[in-house]
N, C-alpha and C positions, 0 to 999 in steps of 0.2 A: 721153528716154533716161537722162539722169542721175537722175530719179526713179524709173525702173524698175530702174535699178542699185541705188539705194540701198534699193529696197523688197525686192529681193532680198537684199542684205546682211543688211538687219534680219531677214529669214527666217532665213538661214542662222545668224546669232549667236544669235537666240534658240532654234534647235534646238540648237545646241551647248551653250547654257547648261542646257537641261533634260537633255540626255543626260548632261552632266557632273555632274548633280546628282541621279542616279538613285540610290535608297536600297535597299541590299541588305536584303530583309527575312527575316530568321530565323525561320521558323515554329517554335513551341514546341509539341511533341506530348507531351501528358501520357502516361505510362506507366501502364496500370491494373495494380494488383496481381495477383500470381499466383493462380490457382485452382486447387483440386482437380479433376482430370479422371478420371471414374469410368466403365470400360466393362465392363458386366457381362452375362453370357449364361447363362441355365439353358436346356437344349433337351430335348426328349423322346427323346433318344438316351441309350442307357448308355454314357456315356463321362466323361471328366475335365471337370467344368466350371470356368469360370475367372473371375476378376474382374482387370482390370488397371487400376492406379492411378497417374496421372502427375500432371504439373503444367503448367499452361498457362505460355507464354511470351510476351513482346510481340510483336506482329505483325511488327516490325522485325528480329526476331531469326530465326536459321534455325529450321525447324519440327522442331525436336529435343526432344521433351518429356521432361524428366527424369523419371525412375522414382520414385515414393513409397514408401520402405521402412518397415517396421516399424507398419503398420496392422494392427488387431484386425478381422476380417473374419469376419461370420457372415451365413448364409442360413437362414430358416426357412420352412416351410410353414403352412398354415391349418388343418391337422390335427395340430400339435404336434412336427413333425420339425425338427431343428436339425442344421446343417453348421458346422464351424469350418474355415474356409479357411486353408491354410499357404502363406507365402511361398517358392514354389520358386526363383524367380530374382527379381532387384530389381523390385519393383513389380507382379510377376505371382503372384496368389494363387490357388489351386487345391484342389479336393476330388474324390474320386471313384476310381473312377466310381460314378456315380448316374443315375437316371433321371428327369427331371420327368415330371408327370402331369398330362395335359390336365383343366382345370377346377379346378386348386388354383391358389391364390395365393401366390406367393413374395416374402418380403420379405428386403431387405438393409439391413442394419447395418455401417457402417463407422466405428470409432473412431480418430481421428488426431489427436496433440497436444492433447487434451481437448475436441475438436469430435466430435460425432457426425453422421453422413450416413446417411438412411434413404431408402428406396424399396420399391415394391412392384409386382408386375406379375401379371396373370392370365393362365395359359396357355391360349390359344383352343383350340377343336375343330380337329383336324388335316384339312385339305382337300386330298385326293389330286391331285397334280400328273400328269396323263394323258400328257402327251407334249410333245416340242418339235417345231417345223417351221420352215421357212424361208419369208420373205415378201419378195419384191421390190418394193421402192418406187422408183417413178421420180421424180427431183427435179433439175430443171433440165437435162434431157435426159440424165441421168445415173442407172443403175441401181444402188440402193443395197440390200446384202442385210442383212436383220433378221431376228433369231430372235424367234419368238412362242412364248408359253408357253400349253397348252391346259389347261383344268380346269373342273369343274362346281361353281359356287358353291351351297351349301346355301340352301334357301329359309326363310324364316321367321326368320333370324338376322342380325346385323350381323358382317361378315368384313372384316377388313383383310390386306393381304399385303405383303411385301417381297421383293424377288428380289435376288440376288447372282450376277453373271455374271463368270466368269472365261474369258478366251480364251488358249488355249495355256499354261494355268497360271497367268496373271497376272489379277488383279482389276480391272475395268474402274472408272474413276472416277466414272461415272454412278450416281446414286442412283434405284432404280426401287421404286415403292410404289404401291399402288392400294387402294380398297375397293370395296365392292359396292353403293354407292349407286344406281347406274344398272342393276346386274347381278344383283341379288339373285334366287337361283335358276335363274340363266341358265346355258347352256353358254357358257363364255369363252374369247377367244384374245386375250390381250394381247401386244401388241408390246412389246418391249425395245428402244426406239429407241437407235442406237449411230451415233456419227459420228466422222470424224476429229478433230473440235474436242474430242471427250473424251479420246482417247487417242493422237492422231497417227497412228492407222491405221484403216482400214476392214475389215470382214469380207472375206475374199476365201476361195476354194476352198481346201480343205485344213486351214482353221483348226479347231482342236478347241475346242468351247466346252462349258462346264460351268455349268449354271444350278441354283443352291440357291433353294428356295423356302420362306420363312417364313411363319406364320400369326403374326400379332402382335396384341396389344391395342391400345386405342384411343390411349394415351398414347404408345407407340413409333410408331405410325402418324404423330402429329402431330409427333414428332420428326423422323422421316425426311422426310416430306413437306415440313417447313419447309426442310429441308437441300436437299431436291431442288429446291424453288422458287428458291432461292439459286445453283445451278448450271446453272440452265437457259441456254442461249446463243440469239442471234438477236435481231431486232427485236421489242421488247415482251417479252422473256423474262428471268426473274431478277429478284431484289429486292436491296435494299440488305442486303450481308452481315450478319448477326447471329447470336449464338448461338442455336441452335434450343432451344426449350423443354423443359428437362430434368424428369424425373419424380424426380430425387433432390433432396432438400431442400438448407437451409443453403448455398445459393448455389454449390452444385458443378455443373461441367460434365459432358455425358455423358448415360449412359442405363443402365437396368438393365432386361433383357429377358428375360421367360419366353415361349418361343415354340417351336413345332413347327419340324423342318425336314426336307426330303428333296431330293436332288440328281437329276438327269438330265443325260446327255451328249450331245452332237450334233456332228457332222462337217459342216462347211459345203460343199456341192457346187456 
């Protein structure tokens, strides 16, 4: 009995010794230097075209990206046209209205603090979006309403697509992209999978949905596809977060996209 009490006493003392000697580990997180973030779009609509320039912040900071002022921003095309964008608001550079043309390559040049950032993007052929419809998917015994996009993919050429979905005027967080690797020349119905995990709500009757369809080039598809893989949810979904590959040089983040655009609206029933 005495030996047992002694054994228990030794275990207790040992536990107290180690608990009293716990070391607080202060993990030092290196802060990466801020980077320039450029978001540029040239569309096939006769409208004011815009380029936004901001600065990245450490991931521990609030997601408020400071506007970058005082840049010299120009866009040219492959037949010699040139447009100098002016800063209408801090970090927001625009020109127009003017209309991008399918088949032309547009090049961006940004000069800022003695550094030059360049990018180019080919505006693809416009593929018409035929219609939107509702698809009900049963998952876990529950019916989930989803919007699907109908279009005819052109045969004999590679096509890449991006969709931007807004519900009751608010853009959803999910990134939607596709290519025609398995659907070349087919009539396609792409489901824009949307769940409560994305935006804290599900589609319900009466929701007003607007879908914008963009025809994009390969580099922009790679950018958005990489981003979509990082935002997938569920078992086996998603990858370790990282900056998606930009088509802008000199270590800038973001993208420069020349694309076609069209929109359709749908009311969920």
